[in-house]
C-alpha positions in Angstrom: 32.1 19.2 137.2 32.1 15.9 136.9 33.8 14.1 139.8 34.9 10.3 140.0 35.3 8.6 143.4 38.5 6.8 141.9 40.0 10.7 142.8 39.4 10.4 146.5 42.4 8.2 146.2 44.8 10.3 144.4 47.5 12.3 145.8 46.7 16.1 146.3 48.6 16.8 142.8 47.1 14.3 141.0 43.6 14.9 142.6 44.4 18.6 141.7 44.8 17.3 137.9 42.3 14.9 137.7 39.6 18.1 138.9 41.2 20.0 136.3 40.6 17.7 133.6 36.7 16.8 134.8 36.1 20.3 134.2 34.4 21.0 130.5 36.6 23.1 128.2 34.1 26.2 128.8 34.7 25.8 132.5 38.7 25.6 131.8 38.3 28.5 129.9 36.3 30.7 132.2 38.7 29.8 135.2 41.9 30.6 132.8 40.2 34.0 132.0 39.4 35.4 135.6 42.9 34.4 136.6 44.0 36.7 134.1 42.0 39.4 134.2 42.3 39.4 137.9 46.0 39.6 137.4 45.9 42.0 134.8 43.5 44.4 136.8 45.6 43.9 140.0 48.5 44.8 138.3 46.9 47.9 136.6 45.7 49.0 139.8 49.1 48.6 141.9 50.8 50.1 138.8 48.2 53.5 138.9 48.4 53.8 142.7 52.7 53.6 142.0 52.1 56.4 139.6 49.9 58.4 141.3 52.1 58.3 144.2 55.0 59.4 142.1 52.9 62.1 140.4 51.8 63.6 143.7 55.5 63.9 144.8 56.6 65.4 141.9 53.8 67.9 141.7 54.2 68.5 145.5 58.4 69.0 144.8 57.3 71.2 141.8 54.9 73.5 143.7 57.5 73.5 146.5 60.2 75.0 144.2 58.0 77.7 142.4 57.0 78.8 145.8 60.3 79.1 147.4 61.5 80.7 144.2 58.9 83.3 144.3 59.2 84.0 147.9 63.2 84.5 147.3 62.6 87.4 145.1 60.2 88.8 147.8 62.6 88.3 150.7 65.7 90.2 148.9 64.7 94.0 150.3 64.3 92.5 153.9 68.0 90.6 153.8 69.4 93.6 152.5 68.0 96.2 154.8 68.2 93.9 158.1 71.8 93.1 156.7 71.2 89.7 157.7 74.0 87.3 159.2 74.4 84.2 161.6 74.9 86.8 164.1 72.2 89.2 163.7 68.9 87.3 163.0 66.3 89.3 165.3 65.3 92.0 162.9 65.2 89.2 160.2 63.3 87.2 162.0 60.8 89.8 162.8 60.3 91.3 159.2 60.1 87.7 157.8 58.1 85.1 160.1 54.6 87.1 159.2 55.4 86.8 155.5 56.3 83.5 155.6 53.1 82.1 158.1 50.7 84.0 155.7 51.9 82.9 152.5 52.2 79.2 154.2 48.2 79.4 155.5 47.4 80.8 151.7 49.2 78.3 149.7 48.4 74.9 151.7 52.4 74.2 152.5 53.5 72.9 155.7 56.3 75.2 156.3 57.9 78.0 155.0 61.7 78.8 156.6 64.0 81.6 155.7 67.3 81.3 157.3 71.2 82.3 156.5 73.6 81.0 154.3 74.7 78.9 157.3 71.3 77.3 158.2 70.2 79.6 160.6 66.2 79.6 160.8 64.8 83.2 160.6 61.3 81.8 160.5 59.5 78.6 161.4 55.9 77.1 161.8 57.1 76.9 165.4 58.4 80.1 166.7 60.3 78.3 169.7 62.5 76.7 166.5 63.5 80.4 165.2 67.0 80.8 165.5 68.0 76.9 165.3 69.8 75.3 162.8 67.9 74.1 159.5 67.7 70.4 159.1 68.4 69.4 155.9 70.9 69.7 152.6 71.5 73.4 152.1 75.2 73.2 150.8 74.1 73.4 146.5 71.6 76.3 147.5 74.2 78.4 149.2 76.2 78.1 146.0 73.4 79.5 144.2 71.8 76.1 143.0 68.6 74.4 143.9 68.2 71.6 146.4 65.1 69.1 146.2 64.8 66.3 148.4 62.6 63.8 150.9 63.9 64.6 154.3 62.2 64.0 158.1 62.7 67.4 159.9 61.0 68.7 163.2 58.1 68.4 161.5 57.8 65.3 160.0 58.8 63.4 156.7 58.5 66.1 154.1 59.3 67.1 150.3 61.2 70.1 150.3 62.8 72.7 148.1 65.7 74.8 149.4 66.6 77.8 146.8 68.7 80.9 147.2 68.0 84.5 147.9 70.1 86.5 145.4 71.6 89.8 145.3 72.6 89.9 141.6 74.5 86.8 141.3 75.5 86.6 145.1 73.8 84.3 147.7 72.8 86.2 150.6 70.3 84.0 151.9 68.3 80.6 151.9 64.6 79.9 151.7 62.8 76.3 151.9 59.0 75.6 151.0 58.1 72.0 152.6 55.0 69.9 151.9 54.5 67.1 154.7 54.5 63.3 153.4 51.0 63.2 155.2 49.6 65.6 153.0 51.0 64.0 150.0 49.2 60.8 150.9 45.8 62.6 151.9 45.8 63.7 148.1 47.1 60.2 147.0 44.3 58.5 148.9 41.5 60.6 146.7 43.3 59.5 143.6 43.6 55.8 144.9 40.0 55.6 145.8 39.0 56.9 142.2 41.8 54.1 140.8 40.3 51.3 142.6 36.7 52.2 142.1 37.5 52.1 138.0 39.5 48.9 138.4 36.5 47.3 140.4 34.4 48.4 137.4 36.8 47.1 134.9 36.9 43.7 137.3 33.4 43.4 136.8 32.8 44.0 133.0 35.5 41.9 132.5 34.0 39.1 134.7 30.9 39.4 133.2 32.5 39.2 129.4 34.3 36.2 130.5 31.3 34.6 131.8 29.4 35.4 128.4 32.4 33.9 126.5 32.1 30.7 128.6 28.4 30.1 128.4 28.7 30.5 124.5 31.8 28.4 124.5 29.9 25.8 126.7 27.0 25.8 123.6 29.1 25.6 121.2 31.4 22.4 122.8 28.0 20.7 124.7 29.8 20.7 127.9 32.4 18.7 126.6 36.0 18.8 128.0 39.5 19.0 126.0 40.1 15.1 126.4 36.4 14.3 125.3 36.5 16.8 122.3 40.2 15.5 121.1 38.8 11.8 121.9 35.9 12.7 119.7 37.5 13.9 117.1 39.9 11.2 116.8 37.2 8.6 116.6 35.2 11.1 114.2 38.3 11.0 111.9 38.5 7.3 112.0 35.0 6.2 111.2 34.9 9.1 108.3 37.8 7.5 106.9 36.7 3.8 107.8 33.0 3.5 106.8 32.5 2.2 103.0 29.3 4.3 102.5 29.8 8.1 101.5 28.6 10.4 104.0 28.4 13.9 103.0 27.2 16.5 105.5 25.3 19.7 104.6 24.5 22.8 106.7 21.0 24.8 106.6 22.7 27.7 104.5 23.1 24.7 101.4 26.9 24.6 101.7 29.0 21.5 102.3 30.2 21.0 105.9 31.7 17.8 105.5 32.4 14.8 103.0 34.1 12.0 103.8 36.6 10.1 101.2 33.9 7.5 99.9 31.6 10.5 99.1 34.3 12.5 97.2 34.9 9.5 95.5 31.2 8.8 94.1 30.6 12.2 93.5 33.6 13.0 92.0 34.0 16.2 94.1 36.7 18.7 93.5 39.2 19.1 96.2 37.7 22.6 97.6 34.4 21.0 98.4 34.0 22.6 101.8 32.1 25.6 102.3 30.8 25.4 98.6 26.9 25.6 97.8 25.7 22.0 96.9 24.3 24.2 93.7 27.8 25.0 92.4 29.4 21.3 92.9 29.3 19.2 89.7 26.6 17.1 90.8 23.2 16.1 88.9 20.6 18.8 89.2 18.5 16.1 91.2 20.8 14.8 93.5 21.8 18.8 94.1 17.9 19.8 94.7 17.7 16.9 97.4 20.9 17.7 99.2 20.1 21.5 99.4 16.2 21.2 100.2 16.6 19.1 103.7 14.1 17.1 102.9 14.3 13.2 104.2 15.4 10.4 101.7 14.8 6.9 101.9 16.7 4.5 99.4 16.2 7.3 96.7 17.9 6.1 93.3 20.1 8.8 91.7 22.6 8.4 88.8 25.9 10.6 88.9 28.2 9.9 85.8 28.7 6.1 85.2 27.3 5.4 88.9 24.1 4.3 90.1 23.8 5.6 93.7 20.8 4.8 96.6 20.7 8.0 98.7 19.1 8.3 102.0 19.1 11.6 103.6 18.0 13.0 107.4 17.8 16.3 108.8 19.8 16.9 111.8 17.8 19.2 114.6 18.9 20.0 117.9 16.7 22.0 120.6 14.0 22.3 117.3 16.5 24.0 115.1 17.8 22.5 111.8 21.1 22.4 111.6 21.7 20.6 108.4 21.4 17.3 106.9 23.3 14.0 106.9 23.4 12.0 103.4 24.3 8.5 103.0 25.6 7.3 99.4 25.5 3.5 98.2 27.1 2.7 94.9 24.9 0.2 93.3 26.2 0.0 90.1 27.7 -3.5 90.5 24.5 -4.5 92.3 22.3 -3.6 89.5 24.7 -5.0 86.8 24.4 -8.3 89.1 20.7 -7.9 89.2 20.5 -7.7 85.5 22.7 -10.9 85.2 20.0 -12.8 87.5 17.3 -11.6 85.5 19.2 -13.1 82.3 19.4 -16.5 84.5 15.9 -16.2 85.9 14.9 -16.0 82.2 17.0 -18.9 81.1 15.4 -21.1 84.1 12.0 -19.9 83.1 13.0 -20.7 79.7 14.0 -24.4 80.9 11.1 -25.1 82.8 8.8 -24.1 79.8 10.8 -26.5 77.7 10.6 -29.2 80.4 6.6 -28.4 80.2 7.1 -29.1 76.7 9.2 -32.1 76.6 6.9 -33.7 79.0 3.8 -33.0 76.6 5.9 -34.2 74.0 7.0 -37.5 75.8 3.3 -38.2 76.5 2.2 -38.1 73.0 4.8 -40.3 71.8 3.7 -42.7 75.0 0.6 -42.5 73.3 1.6 -43.1 70.4 3.4 -46.2 71.6 0.4 -47.3 73.4 -1.9 -47.0 70.3 0.1 -49.1 68.2 2.0 -46.4 66.2 5.6 -46.7 67.1 6.9 -45.9 63.7 5.2 -42.3 64.4 6.0 -42.2 67.6 9.8 -42.8 66.8 9.4 -39.9 63.3 7.5 -37.2 66.0 10.2 -37.7 68.8 13.5 -37.6 66.2 11.8 -34.8 65.0 11.9 -32.5 68.1 15.5 -33.6 68.8 16.6 -33.1 65.6 15.0 -29.4 65.8 16.5 -28.5 69.3 20.0 -29.9 68.3 20.5 -28.2 65.2 19.2 -25.1 67.2 22.1 -25.7 69.8 24.7 -26.8 67.1 24.2 -23.8 65.1 24.5 -21.1 68.0 27.9 -23.1 69.2 29.3 -23.1 65.8 28.7 -19.7 64.8 29.3 -18.1 68.1 33.1 -18.9 69.9 32.1 -18.0 73.3 30.3 -20.7 75.5 28.9 -18.0 77.6 27.4 -16.0 75.0 26.4 -19.4 73.3 24.3 -20.3 76.3 22.8 -16.9 76.6 21.6 -16.6 73.0 20.2 -20.5 73.5 18.2 -19.4 76.4 17.1 -15.9 75.0 15.9 -18.1 71.6 13.7 -20.6 74.2 12.3 -17.4 75.8 11.6 -15.5 72.9 9.8 -18.5 71.3 8.1 -18.8 74.3 6.6 -15.1 74.0 5.7 -15.5 70.4 9.0 -13.8 69.1 11.2 -15.6 66.6 15.1 -15.0 67.6 17.8 -15.5 64.9 21.7 -15.4 65.3 24.1 -14.4 62.7 27.6 -14.8 64.2 31.2 -14.6 63.0 34.8 -14.0 64.0 36.6 -14.0 67.9 34.8 -12.3 71.0 38.4 -12.0 72.7 38.9 -8.9 74.9 35.4 -9.1 76.7 34.8 -10.7 80.0 31.7 -13.2 80.1 30.1 -11.0 82.4 30.6 -7.8 80.2 29.3 -10.0 77.0 26.4 -11.2 78.9 25.4 -8.0 80.3 25.6 -6.1 76.6 24.0 -8.8 74.5 21.5 -9.9 77.0 20.3 -6.1 77.8 19.8 -5.2 74.2 18.4 -9.1 73.3 15.9 -8.4 76.5 14.8 -5.0 75.3 14.3 -6.1 71.7 12.1 -9.2 72.8 10.3 -6.7 74.8 9.4 -4.5 71.9 8.8 -7.3 69.3 6.7 -9.2 71.8 4.1 -6.2 71.9 4.2 -5.4 68.2 2.0 -7.1 65.2 2.9 -10.1 63.9 5.1 -11.4 62.5 7.4 -11.0 65.6 11.0 -11.3 65.2 14.6 -10.4 66.8 18.1 -10.6 64.6 21.0 -10.8 66.7 24.5 -10.0 64.2 27.9 -10.5 66.3 31.0 -9.5 64.4 34.4 -9.6 66.0 37.7 -9.0 64.7 41.1 -8.2 65.7 40.0 -4.3 65.7 36.9 -5.0 67.7 33.1 -6.1 68.5 30.5 -5.3 66.5 26.7 -6.2 68.0 23.6 -5.2 65.9 20.4 -6.3 67.2 17.4 -5.5 65.2 13.4 -6.3 65.8 10.2 -5.9 64.6 9.5 -3.3 67.2 8.6 0.4 66.7 12.4 1.3 67.6 13.9 4.4 69.1 12.6 8.0 68.5 15.9 10.2 67.7 14.9 12.7 70.1 14.9 10.0 72.8 17.8 8.1 71.5 20.7 9.7 73.7 18.3 10.1 76.9 17.6 6.3 76.5 21.1 5.2 77.4 20.7 6.9 80.4 20.1 5.5 84.0 16.3 5.5 84.8 14.6 5.9 81.1 12.2 3.5 80.4 8.8 2.8 78.7 7.8 0.2 81.0 6.4 0.1 84.8 9.0 0.3 87.6 7.2 -2.3 89.9 9.2 -5.6 88.8 12.6 -4.3 89.9 13.7 -2.8 93.5 14.7 0.2 92.0 12.9 0.7 89.4 13.4 0.4 85.2 15.4 2.0 82.9 19.1 0.1 83.9 19.7 -2.0 81.0 20.7 0.2 78.4 22.6 2.4 80.8 24.6 -0.6 81.9 24.9 -1.0 78.1 26.2 2.5 78.1 28.4 2.1 80.7 30.6 -0.8 79.0 30.4 1.1 75.7 32.1 4.3 77.8 34.7 2.0 79.2 36.0 0.8 76.0 35.5 3.9 74.2 33.0 2.7 71.7 30.0 4.2 70.3 26.1 3.4 69.9 24.2 3.9 66.4 20.2 3.4 66.5 17.7 3.7 63.5 14.4 3.0 63.1 13.3 1.6 59.8 13.9 -1.2 60.4 14.3 -1.1 64.6 18.1 -1.4 65.2 20.5 -0.9 68.1 24.2 -1.2 67.1 27.1 -1.0 69.2 30.5 -0.9 68.2 33.5 -1.6 71.0 37.5 -1.3 69.4 39.6 -3.7 71.0 42.1 -2.2 73.5 45.3 -1.6 71.8 43.7 -1.8 68.1 43.9 1.5 65.6 40.8 2.5 66.0 40.9 2.4 69.9 43.9 4.4 69.9 42.3 7.0 67.7 
């Protein structure tokens, strides 16, 4: 129990409520169970005692009636022989008193009284009371009926029966058999002792069961109270829906325990995903194996549909028992796209640096020509270099309408020349429906791959880029002097993570460029065609709203 000092300043009623709130959920359940068990067993015991009392009284009444009816038959000859009346009782008393006492002793009853129709006693356990008037109701019996009642007579309160002694159908006398309440209570007390014993055993078993339930509930709730559990649940829900990372909890039995909204979105989980085995969910096999293995993972790269996910996983352990795993998911698709653009920009910078270095060499050569007295050759040399660079820039700007693409290809041309690869561009038409970022990602990755493979091939090394755009769509064709893609690997090459190069240069490995291209192709409903003679990758993107896009 957790007791706060501020509770000492509360009123008694408020202090009791505060004390109740400080109890854990298991303790509150235990108190409620104990109160309910005690109440039920106490009520059951009391009901059983009352039932035993009523049963004993009914049994005593039944015995009294049966015995009185039997004695009424036996006493008929005596009543007829003695011609017993209210005025003549002596002979009847002498004959009936021994019979009554003998039967009373053997049957365990407390009194047997023979009497006249007027109620004059002919027998009694106390001989001094013979000849007196019977205390009790006899009218219905004198009329031929049977009377049963609880009445306080000369010996005390008793359950008694009064029946007529009949000569044919005519009553000629009465007999009463009674059992004192004290004797009935002696029997009831024996029953009560047994009932109370059974009740105590039931109470002990119920208390043990309530304690066991409380202990288990305490373990399951970690000793928290209802208010704490409610607050924790509310915070839990708020955090799950607020975090921008995907979160999925998998139990030790490989079933999904919980997945927040972001995880459902990133993994495209079905609505009924809780309780299902991770192997039954539409997940990539590698990711499903990780989720089901319970192994640790830190920033591992997985591809799920058109998304690139960075996955971290840690097992949840309590008291040395593995309860399952908690896995976080981060969408790095956009980050990788931006990384690709950054690498393209870095390539531009490297190309510009190389050009600056080359321009410095050329300027030094021009200066030396002037100093050595050959200014005409210096002018001719400088003019030729300027014209060559200007022609390349003018050619690209004239053939490529989009400035971002023109700048990209200009940089790629310088980058290719630096690596000993000749890059040519043939472009016509308009490129109107793709964003600059999508164009740079699409064309830049195709050209980068072509330059990489051509730089490793035998001379002559070349890359050709052909762009054709119109109202129906855009066609990008990149050919190179490399070996091309194996037809068996063509489909796999456009998946995340596929590469023929080392992954040390990138934070999450290689094999992302063509996958980003495939993502754009899928977004616009386009197609990719590859060939090996010569090595060609051709991408077709239908313009939104065009006939080919609708088909």
